[in-house]
C-alpha positions in Angstrom: -0.2 0.0 0.3 1.3 3.7 -0.8 2.1 5.4 2.4 0.3 8.6 1.9 1.9 12.1 3.0 -0.6 15.0 2.3 -4.6 13.8 3.3 -2.5 12.0 6.7 -1.0 14.9 8.0 -3.5 16.0 10.5 -4.1 12.5 11.6 -3.9 12.5 15.9 -3.6 15.7 16.4 -6.0 18.0 18.4 -7.8 21.0 16.9 -9.9 23.7 18.5 -12.5 25.0 16.2 -13.8 28.8 17.3 -16.7 29.5 15.5 -16.9 25.6 14.5 -20.9 25.2 14.9 -21.1 27.0 11.3 -20.2 28.0 7.9 -16.4 28.3 7.4 -15.6 26.8 11.1 -18.0 24.1 10.6 -16.8 23.2 7.4 -13.6 23.3 8.8 -14.5 20.4 11.3 -15.6 18.5 8.7 -12.1 18.5 7.3 -10.2 18.2 10.0 -12.5 15.4 11.3 -11.9 13.5 7.7 -8.5 14.1 8.3 -7.6 12.0 11.0 -7.8 14.8 13.7 -9.5 14.8 16.9 -11.3 18.3 17.1 -13.3 20.4 19.6 -15.5 22.9 18.4 -16.9 26.0 20.4 -19.4 28.4 19.6 -21.9 31.2 22.2 -24.6 29.7 22.3 -25.4 25.5 23.7 -28.5 24.8 21.5 -26.2 25.9 18.3 -23.3 23.9 19.5 -25.2 20.9 20.4 -27.0 21.3 17.1 -23.6 21.2 15.1 -22.9 18.3 16.6 -25.4 16.5 16.3 -25.2 17.4 12.7 -21.4 16.0 12.5 -22.4 12.9 14.4 -24.9 12.3 11.3 -22.7 13.1 8.7 -19.7 11.3 9.8 -22.0 7.9 11.6 -19.7 5.8 12.1 -18.3 5.8 15.5 -14.5 6.1 15.1 -15.1 10.3 14.4 -17.2 10.4 17.8 -15.0 9.2 19.7 -12.9 12.3 18.0 -15.4 15.0 18.7 -16.2 17.3 21.1 -17.6 21.2 21.8 -17.4 23.7 24.7 -19.4 27.3 24.6 -17.0 30.1 24.3 -18.6 33.8 24.8 -16.6 36.1 23.1 -18.5 39.6 23.1 -18.2 41.0 26.5 -14.8 42.5 26.9 -14.8 42.2 30.3 -14.9 38.2 30.4 -13.0 37.1 27.4 -9.6 36.1 29.3 -11.9 33.9 31.7 -13.9 32.6 29.3 -11.5 32.2 26.9 -9.2 30.5 30.1 -12.2 27.8 30.0 -12.6 26.5 27.4 -8.6 25.8 27.4 -9.1 24.3 30.2 -11.6 22.1 29.0 -10.1 21.2 25.7 -6.8 20.2 27.1 -8.8 18.1 29.8 -8.0 14.4 30.2 -10.7 12.3 29.7 -12.6 9.5 32.2 -11.6 7.1 29.0 -7.6 8.4 28.2 -7.4 8.3 32.4 -8.2 4.3 32.7 -6.0 4.5 29.5 -2.8 5.9 31.0 -2.9 8.2 28.6 -0.4 12.1 29.5 -2.5 13.8 32.0 -3.2 16.9 29.6 -3.7 16.2 26.0 -2.2 19.3 24.2 -3.3 21.5 21.6 -1.9 21.1 18.1 -4.1 23.7 15.5 -6.2 26.5 15.9 -8.1 27.8 13.7 -10.6 31.4 14.1 -13.1 31.7 12.5 -15.3 32.9 15.4 -17.5 36.7 14.1 -21.4 37.6 14.6 -23.6 39.1 12.2 -21.7 43.0 10.9 -23.5 45.5 11.6 -23.3 48.0 8.2 -22.6 51.4 9.5 -21.9 54.8 7.9 -18.7 56.9 9.0 -21.1 59.3 10.2 -23.4 56.9 12.2 -20.2 55.5 14.0 -20.1 55.5 17.8 -17.3 54.8 19.7 -19.5 51.8 21.7 -20.5 50.6 17.9 -16.8 50.7 17.7 -16.0 48.5 20.4 -18.8 46.5 20.1 -17.8 45.5 16.7 -14.1 44.4 17.8 -15.1 42.6 20.7 -15.6 38.8 18.6 -13.0 40.5 15.2 -10.4 42.1 17.0 -10.0 41.5 21.1 -11.0 37.4 20.8 -8.0 36.5 18.6 -5.5 38.3 20.3 -6.5 37.5 24.1 -6.7 34.1 22.3 -2.8 34.5 21.2 -2.4 35.1 24.6 -3.1 32.7 26.4 -2.7 29.8 23.8 0.8 28.7 24.0 0.4 27.1 27.4 -2.0 24.6 26.1 -0.2 24.2 22.9 2.2 22.0 21.6 5.0 24.3 21.4 6.8 23.0 17.8 6.2 24.6 14.1 3.9 21.7 13.6 1.4 23.4 15.8 -0.6 26.7 14.0 -2.6 29.3 14.9 -4.8 30.7 11.6 -6.8 33.3 11.9 -9.1 34.9 9.9 -10.3 38.5 8.2 -11.9 38.9 4.9 -11.1 40.3 1.2 -12.9 44.0 1.9 -9.3 44.5 3.8 -8.2 45.2 0.0 -11.5 45.8 -1.6 -13.3 47.6 0.8 -17.6 48.0 0.4 -19.3 51.2 1.1 -20.2 51.5 4.4 -17.6 49.0 5.7 -14.8 51.4 6.7 -15.0 49.8 10.8 -15.2 46.2 10.0 -11.9 46.6 6.8 -10.6 48.5 9.5 -10.7 45.2 11.9 -10.2 42.5 8.9 -6.5 44.7 8.3 -5.7 44.4 12.1 -6.3 41.5 12.2 -3.7 40.5 9.4 -1.2 42.8 11.1 -1.7 40.8 14.4 -0.6 37.4 12.7 2.3 39.2 11.2 2.9 40.2 14.7 1.9 36.7 16.6 4.1 34.6 14.4 6.9 36.8 15.1 5.7 36.4 18.9 4.9 33.0 19.2 7.8 30.8 17.6 7.6 27.8 16.9 4.2 28.1 16.8 3.4 29.4 12.9 0.5 32.1 12.7 -1.5 32.4 9.2 -4.5 34.5 8.3 -7.5 33.5 5.7 -8.6 36.1 4.6 -12.2 35.2 2.2 -13.6 36.7 -0.2 -17.9 36.3 0.4 -18.8 32.8 1.4 -22.0 31.6 1.3 -22.7 31.4 5.4 -25.8 31.2 7.7 -24.5 34.6 8.3 -27.3 35.9 4.9 -30.4 34.8 6.8 -29.8 38.2 9.3 -30.2 39.8 5.2 -34.3 40.2 5.5 -35.6 37.1 2.7 -36.8 40.4 0.6 -33.3 41.7 0.2 -31.3 38.8 0.2 -31.5 37.8 -3.4 -30.5 41.1 -4.2 -27.1 41.0 -1.8 -26.5 37.6 -3.4 -26.2 39.0 -7.3 -24.6 42.1 -6.2 -21.4 40.5 -4.5 -21.1 37.8 -7.0 -21.2 40.6 -10.0 -18.0 41.9 -8.0 -16.0 38.4 -7.7 -14.1 37.5 -10.3 -15.8 33.8 -10.9 -19.4 35.6 -11.0 -20.4 33.9 -7.9 -20.1 33.9 -4.3 -17.9 30.7 -2.3 -19.4 28.3 -0.2 -17.9 27.4 3.3 -16.6 24.1 1.6 -14.5 25.4 -1.1 -12.6 28.0 1.5 -12.2 25.3 4.1 -9.0 23.3 2.7 -7.5 26.1 2.7 -7.1 26.4 6.8 -6.5 22.7 6.5 -3.1 23.1 4.2 
């Protein structure tokens, strides 16, 4: 039998996906499972987390997948509780299970890869209407979240160049849309953060993926009567004339 080099890179690795309950994060979790990783997903709401875990188990009914899948809630929307909530997530994600204790496994399995795709529905606001409160709230998940995560992560990760943290910005950083100034600013800031962290967190690698328009559940927040026209406009702004899907972009995180 051939010795596979590419589809086994994640076999046995421990992958934490923040924002793994929907959209790109859900597809990244699926891809990581398919590549043999132990996957932990995180989301802010219990019902969405339970639904995502159920959908993943339904998509991969073999029990061997279920043993490699778990999830925990982590709310990134309140800046004052960011560090507390992320610390709790890391402790849960590296806790030794009862099965591992029986097998006399290492006391605390460390994380090999972290993917940050968490985000809330963007509130598109022209500069003339922005407030300090709006700017701060918009950045809680998108900017403060990954930065505090990076502060805490090394303690819970395998410290080798095989380990990685992958952040998410967006193509609007290069091609801004009208009224998106605050969101564009945070997208650019996340890309700058990734460059800085790539130096500060050595030997752990830090990368950033900047997807274009991707058809995720976030589009559900757009009123039905406007949704199709928004999608059509976004499609016109792409080179190939269509909006991407989460499965299209998931492999950019997996590589």
